[in-house]
Backbone as JSON, one array per atom type, in Angstrom:
{
  "sequence": "MHYQNKTVFITGATRGIGKAIALKLGSEGANIVIAAKSVEENPKLGGTIYTAAAEVEKAGGKALAVQCDIRFEEQIIEAVNKAVATFGGIDILVNNASAISLTTTEQTDAKKFDLMHDINVRGTFLVSKHCIPHLKKGKNPHMLFLSPPLNMNPKWFGNHVAYTISKYNMSMIMMGLSEELKKYQIAANALWPKTTIATAAVQNLLGGEALMNMSRKPEIIADAAYYIFQKAATQCTGNFFIDENVLNDEGVTDLSHYSVVPGARLYNDLFTD",
  "N": [[77.41, 91.02, 245.5], [76.91, 92.87, 247.92], [74.91, 92.49, 249.92], [73.31, 90.08, 249.63], [71.6, 87.47, 250.93], [71.36, 88.47, 253.33], [69.56, 89.89, 256.12], [66.89, 91.88, 256.65], [65.5, 93.93, 258.82], [62.84, 96.11, 258.64], [61.05, 98.82, 260.28], [57.87, 100.33, 259.62], [58.08, 100.26, 256.85], [56.17, 100.61, 254.71], [55.96, 102.81, 252.9], [57.47, 105.78, 251.63], [60.74, 106.71, 253.35], [61.18, 104.45, 254.68], [60.16, 102.46, 252.5], [61.76, 103.1, 250.52], [64.38, 102.53, 251.31], [63.99, 99.74, 251.83], [63.65, 98.86, 249.01], [66.16, 99.53, 247.74], [67.94, 98.01, 249.27], [66.84, 95.41, 248.81], [66.94, 95.27, 246.12], [69.64, 94.95, 245.86], [69.58, 92.08, 246.75], [68.92, 91.73, 249.36], [67.18, 89.9, 251.94], [64.0, 91.17, 252.9], [62.13, 92.35, 255.62], [59.02, 93.68, 255.99], [57.82, 95.55, 258.5], [54.84, 96.87, 259.31], [51.89, 98.95, 259.55], [50.08, 99.22, 257.92], [47.64, 97.46, 256.23], [45.3, 97.85, 254.65], [44.9, 100.07, 252.05], [45.26, 103.56, 252.59], [43.95, 106.26, 251.38], [45.18, 108.68, 251.53], [47.83, 108.46, 252.17], [48.81, 106.22, 250.83], [49.99, 102.83, 249.67], [50.24, 99.52, 251.13], [51.69, 97.08, 253.53], [51.93, 94.73, 251.61], [51.79, 95.76, 249.1], [53.98, 97.11, 249.28], [56.15, 95.07, 249.77], [55.51, 93.58, 247.45], [56.86, 95.11, 245.64], [59.23, 95.03, 246.28], [60.05, 92.52, 245.88], [59.63, 92.73, 243.2], [61.79, 94.2, 242.61], [64.3, 92.49, 242.9], [64.49, 91.43, 245.32], [63.84, 89.22, 248.16], [60.8, 89.38, 250.2], [58.98, 89.65, 253.2], [55.95, 90.57, 254.38], [54.95, 91.53, 257.07], [52.26, 92.53, 259.27], [52.31, 94.95, 261.53], [52.29, 96.57, 264.6], [54.0, 98.74, 266.02], [53.37, 99.91, 268.77], [52.58, 97.86, 270.18], [53.65, 95.5, 272.22], [53.37, 92.55, 272.11], [52.88, 92.28, 269.24], [55.26, 93.1, 268.07], [57.16, 91.12, 268.89], [56.17, 88.8, 267.74], [56.4, 89.55, 265.08], [59.17, 89.64, 264.74], [59.91, 87.04, 265.38], [58.45, 85.66, 263.12], [60.18, 86.83, 261.2], [62.48, 85.53, 261.95], [61.97, 82.77, 261.62], [61.31, 82.83, 258.78], [63.53, 83.69, 257.3], [65.7, 82.81, 259.16], [67.24, 84.51, 260.41], [68.31, 87.94, 261.67], [69.92, 90.57, 260.43], [70.06, 93.29, 260.03], [68.53, 96.13, 261.32], [66.17, 98.54, 260.98], [65.08, 101.31, 262.52], [62.59, 102.82, 261.68], [59.86, 103.59, 261.77], [57.93, 106.09, 262.68], [55.95, 108.86, 264.48], [54.4, 111.85, 263.83], [53.87, 115.52, 264.71], [54.21, 118.65, 264.53], [53.31, 120.73, 266.39], [52.15, 123.43, 268.58], [52.51, 123.61, 272.16], [49.98, 123.97, 273.43], [48.3, 122.76, 271.29], [48.83, 120.33, 271.25], [47.19, 117.69, 271.69], [46.74, 115.28, 274.51], [46.45, 112.55, 273.43], [47.78, 112.9, 271.16], [50.63, 113.4, 271.9], [50.95, 110.98, 273.24], [51.12, 109.24, 271.39], [52.99, 109.81, 269.61], [55.23, 109.58, 271.76], [54.44, 106.79, 272.0], [55.4, 105.35, 269.81], [57.88, 106.57, 268.32], [59.78, 106.47, 270.58], [58.98, 104.59, 272.77], [58.18, 102.29, 271.14], [60.54, 102.0, 269.46], [62.49, 101.24, 271.04], [61.46, 98.95, 272.16], [61.29, 97.36, 269.69], [64.02, 97.3, 269.18], [65.34, 96.01, 271.37], [63.87, 93.38, 271.01], [65.21, 92.66, 268.73], [67.73, 92.25, 269.37], [69.08, 89.89, 270.44], [68.83, 88.44, 268.09], [70.32, 89.92, 266.08], [73.1, 89.54, 267.32], [73.7, 87.3, 266.42], [74.21, 87.91, 264.06], [75.38, 88.9, 260.55], [77.92, 91.15, 260.38], [76.58, 92.95, 262.15], [74.06, 95.51, 262.2], [72.27, 98.55, 263.55], [70.04, 101.02, 262.84], [68.84, 104.05, 263.12], [66.27, 106.36, 262.3], [66.77, 109.11, 262.92], [67.59, 112.48, 264.52], [70.59, 114.64, 264.73], [71.38, 115.32, 268.04], [70.68, 118.17, 268.73], [70.92, 120.94, 270.79], [70.08, 123.49, 270.69], [67.72, 126.12, 271.45], [65.64, 126.87, 269.57], [64.76, 124.75, 267.97], [63.1, 123.36, 269.76], [61.02, 125.11, 270.7], [59.06, 125.51, 269.05], [57.53, 123.08, 268.74], [57.69, 121.23, 271.02], [56.71, 118.64, 271.88], [57.09, 116.89, 269.68], [59.99, 117.2, 269.31], [61.23, 116.35, 271.55], [60.34, 113.46, 271.52], [61.7, 112.56, 269.15], [64.25, 113.17, 269.82], [64.76, 111.74, 271.92], [64.33, 108.92, 270.69], [66.87, 109.42, 269.32], [68.44, 109.07, 271.65], [68.31, 106.75, 272.45], [69.6, 105.06, 270.48], [72.16, 106.19, 270.9], [72.57, 105.0, 273.37], [72.42, 102.34, 273.16], [74.55, 101.85, 271.16], [76.67, 102.08, 272.66], [76.25, 100.19, 274.46], [76.04, 97.7, 273.04], [78.52, 97.35, 272.1], [80.19, 95.43, 272.98], [78.98, 93.14, 272.06], [79.65, 93.75, 269.52], [77.79, 94.81, 267.92], [76.73, 97.56, 265.67], [75.3, 100.43, 265.98], [73.68, 103.31, 264.6], [72.68, 106.56, 264.31], [70.62, 108.19, 261.45], [69.92, 111.13, 259.22], [68.03, 113.54, 257.36], [69.63, 116.17, 255.51], [68.0, 117.96, 254.38], [64.34, 118.64, 253.37], [62.29, 115.84, 252.78], [60.66, 114.27, 250.32], [57.73, 113.07, 251.26], [54.67, 111.31, 252.41], [54.16, 112.31, 254.8], [55.47, 115.04, 254.67], [54.03, 116.27, 252.66], [51.29, 115.8, 253.65], [51.13, 116.65, 256.08], [53.0, 119.06, 256.69], [54.02, 120.62, 254.69], [52.62, 120.74, 252.43], [52.54, 120.89, 248.42], [54.01, 122.83, 247.74], [56.55, 122.37, 249.91], [57.22, 119.99, 249.27], [58.03, 120.28, 246.34], [60.6, 121.5, 247.23], [62.07, 119.74, 248.27], [64.1, 116.84, 248.52], [64.4, 113.35, 247.04], [63.33, 110.29, 248.62], [65.08, 108.39, 248.35], [67.6, 109.26, 248.46], [68.34, 108.97, 251.09], [68.08, 106.19, 251.42], [70.22, 105.42, 249.73], [72.25, 106.62, 251.53], [72.2, 104.85, 253.49], [72.67, 102.48, 252.61], [75.43, 102.65, 252.08], [76.31, 102.89, 254.67], [75.38, 100.58, 256.2], [77.73, 98.68, 255.09], [79.89, 99.34, 256.35], [82.45, 98.21, 258.41], [80.9, 96.75, 261.56], [82.15, 96.96, 264.15], [83.64, 99.44, 263.81], [82.05, 101.25, 262.91], [80.04, 102.93, 264.59], [77.68, 104.71, 266.76], [77.44, 107.48, 265.66], [76.2, 110.35, 264.43], [74.68, 110.39, 261.59], [74.41, 112.55, 258.52], [72.38, 112.61, 255.68], [73.74, 113.78, 253.09], [76.12, 114.08, 253.81], [77.1, 111.59, 253.89], [77.06, 110.58, 251.58], [78.97, 112.34, 250.33], [81.28, 111.77, 251.34], [81.54, 109.13, 250.17], [82.38, 109.82, 248.06], [80.39, 110.53, 246.24], [79.38, 113.39, 244.97], [77.75, 114.8, 243.6], [74.28, 115.75, 243.72], [72.25, 116.35, 242.41], [70.25, 114.94, 241.34], [68.54, 113.72, 243.14], [66.93, 115.71, 243.84], [63.56, 116.77, 243.92], [62.66, 118.6, 242.35], [64.53, 119.33, 239.9], [67.24, 121.58, 240.54], [65.65, 123.14, 241.73], [65.4, 125.4, 244.85], [66.43, 124.13, 247.77], [64.94, 122.78, 250.66], [65.83, 123.15, 254.4], [65.96, 120.53, 256.43], [64.18, 119.94, 259.79], [66.07, 120.27, 262.78], [68.72, 120.59, 261.55], [71.25, 122.77, 261.64]],
  "CA": [[76.27, 91.64, 246.18], [76.94, 93.08, 249.48], [73.5, 92.04, 250.7], [72.73, 88.99, 249.78], [71.3, 86.54, 251.87], [71.36, 89.67, 254.36], [68.04, 89.85, 256.25], [66.87, 93.38, 256.96], [64.0, 94.45, 259.36], [62.34, 97.55, 258.52], [59.7, 99.28, 260.52], [57.18, 101.6, 258.92], [58.58, 100.31, 255.36], [55.2, 100.67, 253.63], [55.91, 104.16, 252.2], [58.42, 106.94, 251.96], [62.02, 106.47, 253.49], [61.46, 103.0, 255.02], [60.13, 101.78, 251.6], [63.08, 103.48, 249.64], [65.42, 101.6, 252.17], [63.66, 98.4, 251.41], [63.85, 98.92, 247.67], [67.65, 99.81, 247.67], [68.7, 96.81, 249.8], [66.09, 94.45, 248.08], [67.57, 95.18, 244.95], [70.76, 94.26, 245.71], [69.68, 90.93, 247.18], [68.55, 91.48, 250.63], [65.98, 89.8, 252.42], [63.42, 92.73, 253.48], [60.95, 92.39, 256.26], [58.23, 94.79, 255.96], [56.91, 95.27, 259.7], [54.26, 98.21, 259.63], [50.7, 98.95, 260.34], [48.92, 99.45, 256.64], [47.24, 96.29, 255.62], [44.46, 98.46, 253.77], [45.21, 101.4, 251.64], [44.8, 104.91, 253.11], [44.17, 106.99, 249.97], [45.94, 109.9, 251.61], [49.05, 108.15, 252.3], [49.05, 105.08, 249.93], [50.92, 101.86, 249.98], [50.39, 98.79, 252.19], [52.85, 96.27, 253.66], [51.85, 93.55, 250.7], [52.29, 96.37, 247.94], [55.76, 97.28, 249.38], [56.69, 93.53, 249.77], [55.57, 93.13, 246.09], [57.63, 96.08, 244.9], [60.81, 94.75, 246.81], [60.51, 91.43, 245.08], [60.0, 93.13, 241.73], [63.24, 94.73, 242.63], [65.11, 91.45, 243.14], [64.64, 90.97, 246.52], [62.86, 88.54, 249.08], [59.99, 90.15, 250.96], [57.93, 89.33, 254.19], [55.04, 91.58, 255.01], [54.28, 91.39, 258.83], [51.37, 93.82, 260.19], [52.96, 94.88, 262.91], [51.72, 97.81, 265.23], [54.8, 98.88, 267.16], [52.84, 100.5, 269.94], [52.15, 96.79, 271.0], [54.76, 94.47, 272.49], [53.26, 91.22, 271.51], [52.83, 92.21, 268.06], [56.82, 92.95, 267.78], [57.72, 90.0, 269.32], [55.52, 87.99, 266.83], [57.06, 89.8, 263.86], [60.35, 89.25, 264.97], [59.62, 85.58, 265.28], [58.17, 85.53, 261.99], [61.23, 87.21, 260.39], [63.6, 84.67, 262.05], [61.31, 81.77, 261.02], [61.16, 82.93, 257.55], [64.84, 84.04, 256.81], [67.02, 82.35, 259.73], [67.95, 85.59, 261.2], [68.23, 89.4, 261.46], [71.2, 91.33, 260.45], [70.01, 94.85, 260.11], [67.45, 96.85, 262.15], [66.02, 100.15, 260.83], [64.05, 102.04, 263.1], [61.94, 104.19, 260.9], [58.44, 104.1, 262.06], [57.68, 107.47, 263.3], [55.0, 109.6, 264.38], [54.98, 113.52, 263.97], [52.79, 116.59, 264.78], [54.54, 119.95, 264.95], [52.27, 121.38, 267.14], [52.64, 123.78, 269.73], [52.2, 122.73, 273.51], [48.62, 123.95, 273.63], [47.77, 122.67, 270.4], [49.28, 119.11, 271.05], [46.3, 116.82, 273.08], [47.18, 114.0, 275.17], [46.51, 111.34, 272.45], [48.91, 112.84, 270.05], [51.64, 113.21, 272.57], [51.18, 109.66, 273.52], [50.94, 108.54, 269.86], [54.54, 110.37, 269.46], [56.18, 108.62, 272.63], [54.35, 105.11, 271.92], [55.9, 104.98, 268.54], [59.27, 107.05, 268.29], [60.24, 106.21, 272.1], [58.69, 103.21, 273.54], [58.22, 101.2, 270.03], [61.51, 101.89, 268.9], [63.23, 100.59, 272.4], [61.2, 97.46, 272.39], [61.72, 96.73, 268.41], [65.39, 97.44, 269.24], [65.32, 95.28, 272.46], [63.76, 92.31, 270.73], [66.01, 92.04, 267.67], [69.25, 92.2, 269.72], [69.36, 88.2, 270.45], [69.4, 87.86, 266.77], [71.44, 90.54, 265.71], [74.25, 89.27, 267.87], [74.56, 86.2, 265.71], [74.04, 88.48, 262.62], [76.68, 88.89, 259.81], [78.31, 92.61, 260.49], [75.32, 93.53, 262.39], [73.79, 97.09, 262.03], [70.87, 99.17, 263.59], [69.8, 102.33, 261.83], [67.76, 104.78, 263.62], [65.9, 107.57, 261.62], [66.52, 110.21, 264.12], [68.19, 113.57, 264.51], [71.42, 115.01, 265.61], [70.97, 115.98, 269.37], [71.08, 119.7, 268.64], [70.15, 121.5, 271.77], [69.47, 124.99, 270.07], [66.28, 126.37, 271.77], [64.91, 127.04, 268.3], [64.23, 123.41, 267.83], [62.42, 123.14, 270.87], [60.38, 126.37, 270.54], [57.89, 125.79, 268.06], [57.1, 121.85, 268.82], [58.32, 120.46, 272.1], [56.49, 117.31, 272.11], [57.82, 116.12, 268.78], [61.35, 117.0, 269.36], [61.74, 115.57, 272.53], [60.44, 111.89, 271.1], [62.58, 112.03, 268.36], [65.54, 113.14, 270.69], [64.77, 110.12, 272.68], [64.95, 107.91, 269.46], [68.36, 109.51, 269.11], [69.27, 108.81, 272.85], [68.22, 105.08, 272.44], [70.81, 104.84, 269.39], [73.65, 106.39, 271.62], [72.95, 104.36, 274.7], [72.84, 101.08, 272.36], [75.74, 101.88, 270.37], [77.98, 102.02, 273.85], [75.85, 98.93, 275.27], [76.0, 96.74, 272.16], [79.93, 97.61, 271.48], [80.8, 94.25, 273.27], [78.88, 92.17, 271.02], [80.03, 94.13, 268.05], [76.52, 95.56, 267.22], [76.91, 98.88, 265.38], [73.92, 101.46, 266.12], [73.72, 104.86, 263.95], [71.25, 107.68, 263.33], [70.62, 108.74, 259.8], [68.82, 112.36, 259.28], [68.49, 114.13, 256.18], [69.83, 117.44, 255.33], [66.91, 118.47, 253.74], [63.32, 117.95, 253.78], [62.12, 114.68, 252.2], [59.38, 114.09, 249.62], [57.19, 111.8, 251.88], [53.4, 111.65, 252.57], [54.07, 113.45, 256.1], [55.52, 116.4, 254.4], [52.88, 116.69, 251.76], [49.7, 116.2, 254.23], [51.38, 117.51, 257.62], [53.81, 120.06, 256.87], [53.91, 121.97, 253.7], [51.86, 120.73, 251.01], [53.06, 120.76, 247.5], [55.22, 123.75, 247.84], [57.59, 122.01, 250.35], [57.27, 118.88, 248.16], [59.02, 120.84, 245.59], [61.83, 122.13, 247.74], [62.66, 118.48, 248.95], [64.68, 115.56, 248.04], [63.49, 111.99, 247.25], [63.68, 109.32, 249.69], [66.39, 107.76, 247.71], [69.01, 109.85, 249.05], [68.51, 108.41, 252.65], [68.26, 104.6, 251.1], [71.72, 105.34, 249.23], [73.24, 106.91, 252.51], [71.91, 103.66, 254.54], [73.52, 101.22, 251.72], [76.77, 102.71, 252.6], [76.7, 102.83, 256.14], [75.71, 99.02, 256.49], [78.74, 98.37, 254.56], [81.09, 99.75, 257.37], [82.55, 97.1, 259.86], [80.14, 97.2, 262.83], [83.18, 97.14, 264.97], [84.54, 100.73, 263.69], [81.44, 102.51, 262.69], [78.85, 102.77, 265.66], [77.38, 105.72, 267.79], [77.24, 108.29, 264.64], [74.63, 110.86, 263.92], [74.91, 110.72, 260.21], [73.54, 113.23, 257.89], [72.78, 112.0, 254.43], [74.69, 114.18, 252.01], [77.55, 113.78, 254.35], [77.62, 109.95, 253.86], [77.5, 110.13, 250.4], [80.04, 113.0, 249.88], [82.57, 110.66, 252.12], [81.61, 107.99, 249.41], [82.83, 110.26, 246.47], [78.9, 111.01, 245.58], [78.87, 114.79, 244.97], [76.42, 115.45, 242.46], [73.54, 114.75, 244.48], [71.28, 116.94, 242.13], [69.09, 113.64, 240.72], [67.68, 113.57, 244.49], [65.7, 116.67, 243.97], [62.06, 116.44, 243.16], [62.4, 119.41, 241.16], [65.7, 119.58, 239.63], [67.54, 123.05, 240.43], [65.02, 124.05, 243.03], [66.0, 125.67, 246.19], [66.13, 122.9, 248.56], [64.56, 123.44, 252.46], [66.54, 122.47, 255.45], [64.98, 119.86, 257.4], [64.32, 120.23, 261.21], [67.33, 119.94, 263.64], [69.93, 120.84, 261.12], [71.41, 124.35, 261.25]],
  "C": [[76.65, 91.68, 247.67], [75.97, 92.64, 250.28], [72.62, 90.77, 250.76], [72.93, 88.01, 250.98], [71.13, 87.28, 253.42], [69.92, 90.0, 254.8], [67.85, 91.19, 257.25], [65.27, 93.81, 257.76], [63.62, 95.7, 259.64], [60.84, 98.2, 259.24], [59.11, 100.8, 259.6], [57.79, 101.71, 257.59], [57.28, 100.18, 254.53], [55.39, 101.87, 252.59], [57.15, 105.2, 252.42], [60.01, 106.39, 252.32], [62.1, 105.29, 253.66], [61.42, 102.08, 253.79], [61.41, 101.99, 250.67], [64.28, 102.61, 250.1], [65.36, 100.23, 251.58], [63.85, 98.14, 249.93], [65.25, 98.68, 247.38], [68.39, 98.49, 248.15], [68.19, 95.53, 249.07], [66.71, 94.19, 246.92], [69.15, 94.7, 245.02], [70.93, 92.89, 246.75], [69.29, 90.45, 248.53], [67.25, 90.8, 251.03], [65.23, 90.68, 253.22], [62.16, 92.15, 254.39], [60.52, 93.35, 256.5], [57.39, 95.03, 257.03], [56.15, 96.8, 259.62], [52.84, 97.91, 259.77], [49.79, 98.64, 259.26], [48.8, 97.89, 256.46], [46.24, 96.79, 254.43], [44.97, 99.67, 253.31], [44.55, 102.65, 252.05], [45.22, 105.73, 251.97], [44.97, 108.4, 250.34], [47.29, 109.53, 251.96], [49.77, 107.28, 251.19], [49.98, 104.12, 250.46], [50.41, 100.84, 251.17], [51.75, 97.89, 252.26], [52.85, 95.05, 252.4], [51.91, 94.44, 249.45], [53.74, 96.74, 247.98], [56.33, 95.97, 249.1], [56.63, 93.15, 248.35], [56.65, 94.08, 245.14], [59.07, 95.48, 245.18], [61.16, 93.33, 245.98], [60.59, 91.6, 243.7], [61.26, 93.76, 241.58], [64.48, 93.89, 242.62], [65.46, 91.0, 244.37], [63.83, 89.82, 247.11], [62.15, 89.2, 250.05], [59.36, 89.22, 252.2], [57.22, 90.63, 254.63], [54.47, 91.1, 256.16], [53.41, 92.48, 259.26], [52.17, 93.5, 261.51], [52.9, 96.94, 263.86], [52.98, 98.28, 266.41], [54.6, 99.36, 268.88], [52.48, 99.21, 270.93], [53.29, 95.43, 270.9], [54.63, 93.09, 271.9], [53.47, 91.13, 270.17], [54.53, 92.27, 267.33], [57.59, 91.88, 267.87], [57.22, 88.47, 268.38], [56.26, 88.41, 265.58], [58.49, 89.53, 264.07], [60.61, 87.88, 264.76], [59.59, 85.12, 263.91], [59.65, 85.56, 261.0], [62.59, 86.29, 260.65], [63.18, 83.49, 261.57], [61.57, 81.69, 259.73], [62.61, 82.63, 256.94], [66.28, 83.31, 257.64], [67.79, 83.42, 260.49], [67.64, 86.83, 260.76], [69.7, 89.73, 261.47], [71.38, 92.77, 260.7], [68.65, 95.05, 260.48], [67.29, 98.15, 261.58], [64.92, 100.58, 261.5], [63.46, 103.0, 262.46], [60.33, 104.63, 261.0], [58.59, 105.25, 263.0], [56.15, 108.24, 263.23], [55.2, 111.09, 264.28], [53.98, 114.34, 264.03], [53.55, 117.64, 265.22], [53.69, 120.94, 265.43], [53.18, 122.12, 268.31], [52.06, 123.2, 271.11], [50.79, 122.97, 273.68], [47.64, 123.18, 272.41], [47.98, 121.03, 270.44], [48.2, 118.4, 272.03], [47.44, 115.75, 273.54], [47.53, 112.73, 274.26], [47.56, 111.9, 271.37], [50.14, 112.74, 270.5], [51.77, 111.6, 272.71], [51.57, 108.74, 272.2], [52.4, 108.46, 269.83], [55.53, 109.51, 270.34], [55.92, 107.13, 272.31], [55.38, 104.78, 270.84], [57.64, 105.39, 268.49], [60.09, 106.58, 269.54], [60.22, 104.64, 272.43], [58.66, 101.89, 272.24], [59.52, 101.08, 269.57], [62.43, 101.35, 270.0], [62.7, 99.23, 272.08], [61.55, 96.97, 270.87], [63.23, 96.45, 268.82], [65.7, 96.01, 270.0], [64.98, 93.66, 271.84], [64.54, 91.78, 269.6], [67.45, 91.83, 268.2], [69.61, 90.85, 269.89], [69.74, 88.06, 269.14], [70.59, 88.95, 265.73], [73.05, 90.17, 266.5], [74.6, 87.97, 267.27], [74.27, 86.43, 264.17], [75.47, 88.69, 261.77], [76.92, 90.72, 259.79], [76.97, 93.29, 260.76], [75.04, 94.9, 262.51], [72.42, 97.62, 262.78], [71.0, 100.48, 263.26], [68.57, 103.08, 262.33], [67.6, 106.21, 262.92], [65.71, 108.83, 262.35], [67.79, 111.35, 263.92], [69.41, 113.67, 265.31], [70.93, 115.64, 266.79], [71.47, 117.41, 269.3], [70.05, 120.46, 269.48], [69.91, 122.92, 271.46], [68.17, 125.01, 270.39], [65.19, 126.32, 270.77], [64.1, 125.76, 267.82], [63.19, 122.74, 268.7], [61.04, 123.92, 270.92], [58.86, 125.92, 269.89], [57.17, 124.18, 268.17], [57.58, 120.8, 269.72], [58.1, 118.99, 272.08], [57.18, 116.26, 271.0], [59.19, 116.27, 269.02], [61.56, 116.12, 270.44], [61.48, 113.63, 272.22], [61.24, 111.79, 269.99], [64.28, 112.22, 269.03], [65.72, 111.79, 271.56], [65.07, 108.86, 272.11], [66.43, 108.1, 269.44], [69.15, 108.88, 270.24], [69.34, 107.29, 272.86], [69.47, 104.79, 271.97], [72.17, 104.94, 270.46], [73.85, 105.69, 273.07], [73.17, 102.82, 274.05], [73.87, 100.97, 271.78], [76.63, 101.57, 271.58], [77.46, 100.4, 274.56], [76.11, 97.63, 274.47], [77.49, 96.48, 271.74], [80.48, 96.16, 271.75], [80.34, 92.93, 272.35], [78.9, 92.3, 269.31], [78.96, 94.19, 266.92], [76.56, 96.67, 266.75], [75.13, 99.62, 265.73], [74.49, 102.78, 265.86], [72.53, 105.29, 264.01], [71.63, 108.35, 261.76], [69.59, 109.9, 260.15], [69.08, 112.94, 257.99], [68.64, 115.58, 256.19], [68.72, 118.42, 255.04], [65.64, 118.08, 253.81], [63.14, 116.79, 252.62], [60.93, 114.53, 251.54], [58.63, 112.87, 250.25], [55.71, 112.26, 252.01], [53.62, 112.68, 253.75], [54.51, 114.75, 255.62], [54.48, 116.87, 253.31], [51.29, 117.09, 252.42], [50.02, 117.11, 255.39], [52.06, 118.87, 257.47], [53.73, 120.93, 255.99], [53.46, 121.74, 252.49], [52.99, 120.56, 249.81], [54.09, 121.57, 247.2], [56.6, 123.22, 248.63], [58.05, 120.77, 249.78], [58.36, 119.13, 247.34], [60.41, 121.41, 245.9], [62.43, 120.91, 248.35], [63.49, 117.53, 248.01], [63.84, 114.2, 247.8], [63.98, 111.43, 248.09], [64.86, 108.45, 249.4], [67.42, 108.07, 248.28], [69.1, 109.27, 250.48], [68.83, 106.72, 252.27], [69.71, 104.81, 250.49], [72.78, 105.46, 250.42], [72.99, 105.35, 253.54], [72.91, 102.42, 253.96], [75.08, 101.46, 252.01], [76.88, 102.66, 253.93], [76.59, 101.51, 256.57], [76.89, 98.33, 255.74], [80.1, 98.41, 255.5], [80.93, 98.51, 258.36], [81.62, 97.82, 260.98], [80.93, 97.54, 263.84], [83.6, 98.59, 264.89], [83.31, 101.6, 263.45], [79.94, 102.44, 263.79], [78.88, 104.3, 266.59], [77.34, 107.37, 267.22], [75.96, 108.96, 264.51], [75.0, 111.27, 262.46], [73.83, 111.88, 259.53], [73.48, 112.67, 256.41], [73.54, 112.23, 253.4], [76.24, 114.29, 252.54], [78.19, 112.48, 253.98], [78.02, 109.91, 252.74], [78.84, 111.23, 249.68], [81.35, 112.15, 250.52], [82.96, 109.74, 251.24], [82.25, 108.56, 248.01], [81.29, 110.68, 245.93], [78.9, 112.71, 246.02], [77.98, 115.56, 244.31], [75.21, 114.85, 242.97], [71.85, 115.82, 243.57], [69.9, 116.13, 241.34], [68.4, 113.38, 241.81], [66.8, 114.53, 244.37], [64.61, 116.43, 243.32], [61.94, 117.24, 241.87], [63.92, 119.66, 240.84], [66.14, 120.94, 239.41], [66.84, 123.64, 241.28], [65.47, 124.26, 244.05], [65.5, 124.62, 247.12], [65.83, 123.65, 250.35], [65.47, 122.42, 253.48], [65.68, 121.69, 256.22], [65.14, 120.42, 258.7], [65.69, 119.33, 262.02], [68.67, 120.38, 263.05], [70.32, 122.36, 260.74], [72.07, 124.68, 259.8]]
}
């Protein structure tokens, strides 16, 4: 088992993509740290850190549920300390927590703008910062950012500039860290889906049932992450990976089982031409 005794710190792992990665690596024997906000079920979103941790353990992994709102540095430090106290270190960091609002400039209030930048940019930066000392001691250490390729086509800015710049900032943090941490042999990469992924965000905020039915399941991202983390950290850093390309490179060419509705037309995700 590639992930036996490896410790994976995942932000926003209560549901969706973060939880899919937690379950995949947990089923391979990893210790999973679920660092997220939800301790009480939100009926619109579903899931808490405790339900996600229980699912990971049922899948065969060890799990630690830590309430952590990455807008607050003291909560990040406490979550990292708890992870290290429980499992002895951190080998993999997944920066997954994100806020999204696909609103035009006039429709984006300051609170929404700040939330996206507090989580996607500042939170991602600080979680990364506080994990670095432990990743330096990790086994084949990796950081993975759920953020898009830096695509400068104006169409990706025109409809929701506040969200776009927050996600591109996440990608630039990855790029900076991949360079900065080379000397410590810590890999930093980004991963983004080619198609929309069936998550609560897609259902509630973006396109409802219709878009869900044109999406793939979060497991495709989890399977891509599973392959990325097996690559040598010294050889594999600074990449903007797209989920289906990662799988194709591993010889997985039939992706039909990832579709929510088998055979349905898929909808391209943002930032992928």
